[in-house]
C-alpha positions as CSV (number, residue, x, y, z in Angstrom):
1,X,-51.1,-7.4,-27.0
2,X,-50.2,-4.7,-24.5
3,X,-51.1,-6.0,-21.0
4,X,-52.1,-2.5,-19.9
5,X,-54.7,-2.3,-22.7
6,X,-56.0,-5.8,-21.8
7,X,-56.5,-4.6,-18.2
8,X,-58.3,-1.5,-19.4
9,X,-60.7,-3.5,-21.5
10,X,-61.4,-5.9,-18.6
11,X,-62.1,-3.0,-16.3
12,X,-64.5,-1.4,-18.8
13,X,-66.3,-4.7,-19.0
14,X,-66.5,-4.9,-15.2
15,X,-67.8,-1.4,-15.1
16,X,-70.5,-2.3,-17.6
17,X,-71.2,-5.4,-15.5
18,X,-71.9,-3.1,-12.6
19,X,-74.2,-1.0,-14.8
20,X,-76.1,-4.1,-15.8
21,X,-76.4,-5.1,-12.2
22,X,-77.5,-1.5,-11.4
23,X,-80.4,-2.0,-13.9
24,X,-81.1,-5.4,-12.4
25,X,-81.0,-4.2,-8.9
26,X,-82.9,-0.9,-9.4
27,X,-85.4,-2.2,-12.0
28,X,-87.8,-2.4,-9.0
29,X,-87.6,1.4,-8.6
30,X,-89.0,1.9,-12.1
31,X,-91.6,-0.8,-12.2
32,X,-92.7,-1.7,-8.6
33,X,-95.6,0.8,-8.5
34,X,-97.0,0.0,-12.0
35,X,-96.7,-3.7,-11.3
36,X,-98.2,-3.6,-7.8
37,X,-101.2,-1.6,-9.1
38,X,-101.6,-4.2,-11.8
39,X,-101.6,-1.6,-14.6
40,X,-98.9,-3.7,-16.4
41,X,-97.7,-7.3,-16.0
42,X,-94.1,-7.7,-14.9
43,X,-93.0,-8.7,-18.4
44,X,-94.4,-5.7,-20.1
45,X,-93.4,-3.3,-17.3
46,X,-89.7,-4.2,-17.6
47,X,-89.8,-3.7,-21.4
48,X,-91.4,-0.3,-20.9
49,X,-88.8,0.7,-18.3
50,X,-85.9,-0.6,-20.3
51,X,-86.8,1.4,-23.3
52,X,-87.0,4.6,-21.4
53,X,-83.8,3.7,-19.5
54,X,-82.0,3.5,-22.8
55,X,-83.2,6.7,-24.4
56,X,-82.5,8.8,-21.3
57,X,-79.2,10.0,-22.8
58,X,-81.2,12.0,-25.4
59,X,-82.7,14.2,-22.7
60,X,-79.9,14.7,-20.2
61,X,-76.3,15.9,-20.3
62,X,-73.4,14.3,-18.5
63,X,-73.1,16.5,-15.4
64,X,-73.6,13.5,-13.1
65,X,-70.9,11.5,-14.9
66,X,-68.5,14.4,-14.5
67,X,-69.2,14.6,-10.8
68,X,-68.6,10.9,-10.3
69,X,-65.5,10.9,-12.5
70,X,-63.8,14.0,-11.1
71,X,-65.8,15.3,-8.1
72,X,-65.7,12.6,-5.5
73,X,-62.0,11.7,-5.3
74,X,-58.9,13.3,-6.8
75,X,-58.8,12.0,-10.4
76,X,-55.0,12.1,-10.4
77,X,-54.8,9.2,-8.0
78,X,-57.0,6.9,-10.0
79,X,-55.5,3.7,-11.1
80,X,-56.6,0.3,-12.5
81,X,-56.3,-1.2,-9.1
82,X,-58.4,1.6,-7.5
83,X,-61.2,1.3,-10.1
84,X,-61.2,-2.5,-9.8
85,X,-61.6,-2.3,-6.0
86,X,-64.3,0.4,-6.2
87,X,-66.4,-1.6,-8.7
88,X,-66.0,-4.9,-6.8
89,X,-67.0,-3.2,-3.5
90,X,-70.1,-1.8,-5.2
91,X,-71.0,-5.1,-7.0
92,X,-70.5,-7.2,-3.9
93,X,-72.8,-5.0,-1.8
94,X,-75.4,-4.9,-4.6
95,X,-75.4,-8.7,-4.8
96,X,-75.8,-9.1,-1.0
97,X,-78.7,-6.6,-0.8
98,X,-80.3,-8.0,-4.0
99,X,-80.2,-11.5,-2.6
100,X,-81.7,-10.3,0.7
101,X,-84.4,-8.3,-1.2
102,X,-83.3,-5.0,0.4
103,X,-83.7,-1.9,-1.8
104,X,-80.3,-0.3,-1.0
105,X,-78.6,2.2,-3.3
106,X,-76.4,1.1,-6.1
107,X,-75.3,4.7,-6.4
108,X,-74.1,5.1,-2.9
109,X,-72.5,1.6,-3.1
110,X,-70.4,2.9,-6.0
111,X,-69.5,6.2,-4.2
112,X,-68.6,4.3,-1.0
113,X,-66.5,2.0,-3.1
114,X,-64.6,4.9,-4.6
115,X,-64.0,6.5,-1.3
116,X,-62.9,3.2,0.4
117,X,-60.5,2.3,-2.5
118,X,-59.0,5.9,-2.4
119,X,-58.4,5.7,1.4
120,X,-56.7,2.3,0.9
121,X,-54.5,3.7,-1.8
122,X,-53.5,7.0,-0.1
123,X,-53.7,5.8,3.5
124,X,-56.0,8.6,4.6
125,X,-59.0,10.7,3.4
126,X,-56.6,13.2,1.8
127,X,-57.8,12.3,-1.8
128,X,-61.5,12.7,-1.0
129,X,-63.1,15.8,-2.5
130,X,-65.4,16.7,0.3
131,X,-67.6,19.2,-1.6
132,X,-68.7,16.5,-4.1
133,X,-69.0,13.8,-1.4
134,X,-71.0,16.2,0.7
135,X,-73.5,16.8,-2.1
136,X,-73.9,13.1,-2.6
137,X,-74.3,12.4,1.1
138,X,-76.9,15.2,1.3
139,X,-78.8,13.3,-1.4
140,X,-79.4,10.5,1.1
141,X,-81.6,12.9,3.1
142,X,-82.8,15.3,0.5
143,X,-83.9,12.9,-2.3
144,X,-86.3,10.8,-0.3
145,X,-87.6,13.8,1.6
146,X,-88.3,15.6,-1.7
147,X,-89.9,12.5,-3.1
148,X,-92.1,12.2,0.0
149,X,-93.2,15.9,0.0
150,X,-93.9,16.0,-3.8
151,X,-95.8,12.7,-3.7
152,X,-97.9,13.9,-0.7
153,X,-98.7,17.2,-2.4
154,X,-99.6,15.5,-5.6
155,X,-102.0,13.1,-3.8
156,X,-103.7,16.1,-2.2
157,X,-104.0,18.0,-5.5
158,X,-105.3,14.9,-7.3
159,X,-107.7,14.1,-4.5
160,X,-109.3,17.5,-4.6
161,X,-109.4,17.5,-8.4
162,X,-111.3,14.2,-8.6
163,X,-113.3,14.6,-5.4
164,X,-116.6,14.5,-7.4
165,X,-115.6,11.7,-9.7
166,X,-116.6,8.1,-9.2
167,X,-113.9,5.7,-8.0
168,X,-114.3,3.7,-11.2
169,X,-113.6,6.8,-13.4
170,X,-110.6,7.9,-11.4
171,X,-109.2,4.4,-11.4
172,X,-109.5,4.2,-15.2
173,X,-107.9,7.7,-15.7
174,X,-104.9,6.9,-13.5
175,X,-104.3,3.5,-15.0
176,X,-103.6,5.3,-18.3
177,X,-101.6,8.1,-16.6
178,X,-99.4,5.6,-14.9
179,X,-97.9,4.7,-18.3
180,X,-96.7,8.3,-18.5
181,X,-95.5,8.5,-14.8
182,X,-93.6,5.2,-15.1
183,X,-92.0,6.3,-18.3
184,X,-90.9,9.6,-16.6
185,X,-89.4,7.7,-13.7
186,X,-87.6,5.3,-16.0
187,X,-86.1,8.3,-17.8
188,X,-84.9,9.8,-14.5
189,X,-83.5,6.4,-13.5
190,X,-81.6,6.0,-16.8
191,X,-80.5,9.6,-16.8
192,X,-79.0,9.7,-13.3
193,X,-77.9,6.1,-12.7
194,X,-76.3,5.3,-16.0
195,X,-74.1,8.4,-15.8
196,X,-72.4,7.1,-12.7
197,X,-70.8,4.3,-14.6
198,X,-70.0,6.7,-17.4
199,X,-68.0,8.7,-14.9
200,X,-66.1,5.6,-13.7
201,X,-65.1,4.7,-17.3
202,X,-64.2,8.3,-18.1
203,X,-61.9,8.4,-15.0
204,X,-60.3,5.1,-16.1
205,X,-59.7,6.4,-19.6
206,X,-58.2,9.6,-18.2
207,X,-55.9,7.5,-16.0
208,X,-54.7,5.6,-19.2
209,X,-54.2,8.9,-21.1
210,X,-57.0,8.1,-23.5
211,X,-58.7,11.4,-22.8
212,X,-57.4,14.8,-21.8
213,X,-59.8,15.4,-18.9
214,X,-61.6,13.1,-16.5
215,X,-64.9,14.8,-17.4
216,X,-64.7,13.9,-21.1
217,X,-67.4,11.3,-21.9
218,X,-67.0,9.7,-25.4
219,X,-70.2,8.8,-27.2
220,X,-69.4,5.1,-27.1
221,X,-69.2,5.2,-23.3
222,X,-72.7,6.9,-23.2
223,X,-74.3,4.4,-25.5
224,X,-72.7,1.3,-23.9
225,X,-73.7,2.4,-20.4
226,X,-77.3,3.1,-21.4
227,X,-77.4,-0.3,-23.1
228,X,-76.0,-2.2,-20.2
229,X,-78.5,-0.5,-17.8
230,X,-81.4,-1.2,-20.1
231,X,-80.4,-4.9,-20.4
232,X,-80.2,-5.2,-16.7
233,X,-83.7,-3.7,-16.3
234,X,-85.0,-6.3,-18.8
235,X,-83.9,-9.0,-16.4
236,X,-85.7,-7.3,-13.5
237,X,-85.3,-7.5,-9.7
238,X,-88.4,-9.3,-8.6
239,X,-87.4,-9.7,-4.9
240,X,-87.1,-5.9,-4.6
241,X,-90.3,-5.3,-6.6
242,X,-92.2,-7.2,-3.9
243,X,-90.7,-5.0,-1.1
244,X,-91.2,-1.7,-2.9
245,X,-94.6,-2.5,-4.4
246,X,-96.4,-4.1,-1.5
247,X,-94.4,-4.4,1.8
248,X,-94.1,-0.7,2.4
249,X,-97.8,0.2,1.7
250,X,-100.6,-0.9,-0.6
251,X,-100.9,1.3,-3.7
252,X,-103.8,2.3,-6.0
253,X,-103.2,3.5,-9.6
254,X,-103.7,7.1,-8.4
255,X,-101.2,6.7,-5.6
256,X,-98.8,4.9,-8.0
257,X,-99.0,7.8,-10.4
258,X,-98.3,10.4,-7.6
259,X,-95.3,8.3,-6.3
260,X,-93.7,7.9,-9.7
261,X,-94.3,11.6,-10.7
262,X,-92.9,12.9,-7.4
263,X,-89.9,10.6,-7.8
264,X,-89.4,11.6,-11.4
265,X,-89.4,15.3,-10.7
266,X,-86.8,14.8,-7.9
267,X,-84.6,12.8,-10.3
268,X,-84.9,15.3,-13.1
269,X,-83.8,18.2,-10.8
270,X,-80.9,16.2,-9.3
271,X,-79.7,15.2,-12.7
272,X,-80.0,18.8,-14.0
273,X,-77.7,20.1,-11.3
274,X,-75.3,17.1,-11.5
275,X,-75.9,15.5,-8.2
276,X,-75.8,11.6,-8.1
277,X,-78.8,10.7,-6.0
278,X,-80.3,7.3,-5.3
279,X,-83.3,6.3,-7.3
280,X,-84.0,3.7,-4.5
281,X,-84.1,6.4,-1.8
282,X,-86.2,8.7,-4.0
283,X,-89.0,6.3,-4.9
284,X,-89.1,4.8,-1.4
285,X,-89.7,8.3,0.0
286,X,-92.4,8.9,-2.6
287,X,-94.2,5.6,-1.8
288,X,-94.1,6.4,2.0
289,X,-95.5,9.8,1.1
290,X,-98.5,8.5,-0.7
291,X,-99.1,5.9,2.0
292,X,-98.9,8.5,4.8
293,X,-101.5,10.6,2.8
294,X,-104.1,8.1,3.7
295,X,-103.1,7.6,7.3
296,X,-99.9,7.2,9.2
297,X,-100.7,3.6,10.0
298,X,-101.0,2.7,6.3
299,X,-97.2,2.7,6.1
300,X,-95.4,-0.4,7.4
301,X,-92.8,1.6,9.3
302,X,-90.9,-1.5,10.4
303,X,-90.1,-2.2,6.8
304,X,-89.3,1.4,6.1
305,X,-87.0,1.5,9.1
306,X,-85.0,-1.5,7.9
307,X,-84.6,0.1,4.4
308,X,-83.3,3.3,6.0
309,X,-80.8,1.3,8.0
310,X,-79.6,-0.3,4.8
311,X,-79.1,3.2,3.3
312,X,-77.0,4.3,6.2
313,X,-74.9,1.1,6.2
314,X,-74.3,1.1,2.4
315,X,-71.6,3.8,2.1
316,X,-69.2,2.5,4.8
317,X,-70.0,-1.2,4.0
318,X,-69.2,-0.8,0.3
319,X,-66.1,1.3,1.2
320,X,-64.8,-1.5,3.5
321,X,-65.3,-4.2,0.9
322,X,-63.6,-1.9,-1.7
323,X,-60.6,-1.4,0.6
324,X,-60.3,-5.1,1.0
325,X,-60.4,-5.6,-2.8
326,X,-57.7,-2.9,-3.2
327,X,-55.3,-4.8,-1.0
328,X,-56.2,-8.1,-2.8
329,X,-55.5,-6.4,-6.2
330,X,-51.8,-6.1,-5.6
331,X,-51.2,-7.7,-9.1
332,X,-52.7,-4.7,-10.9
333,X,-50.9,-1.5,-11.7
């Protein structure tokens, strides 16, 4: 069998492994609020999230995949060695933060890995496409801020709407509505995050001459990436669920609904315009927003600060690890 084809297959499997890990690592983003409010048990919550992760491809196009595959670095420098290094940089950082229970961004770990591997290959930042990288970097600030504002506004609207209702009635209503908001957020997660791996595989296929353009996404790539992410979500990320669902602030079903809905709207907009944002950043901003709506002291700002620090460190850290793997991968073409 052709060794080049074997390497291609291995790298596609590694990419799907990253997608699985993305689902495992970011499952908390989809289910932390609905689990912490005790609307669903952890077992049923991951099944709910995994299902909507998988069907997300029905509702969204592939604009995010095209951005990752052709908009972050020059697709013409992509090689097996570069993709291997980028994936290993992202996977390594994901495993470190998952073990530590830190909700860092799988998305930005992958972007950082791509940039770090491209710098190692070219010897400079010359292959970086700054417009695409700039949009992604802007998402570090914009997505949590938008999640924060939308969740805060939703809390205010809902509070005024139910001001004359009894706490028991409001709690019962929002326990039901959280099924909808959790489903929406899982759709946004599956729609935005799974496309990042699609973009990596599409770029790899382009490098091997299997497609005519790096933005071409075959159906089998779409289905395999959605499946890998859904399977990862099924295994859950319980360390991060604890951080997201209770360490930042305590949530009621109404607040969980507002956080998930604000985060889902943010993800829908980002996916529509083709910007790869972090589901972790988005839901964290939304959770902080609903906590701050009660009072500023309701948010454990020390925990939030450590999370933000991890966000800032993710891009360069994953990039450095990817560069190291690029030099170690001398045996690849």
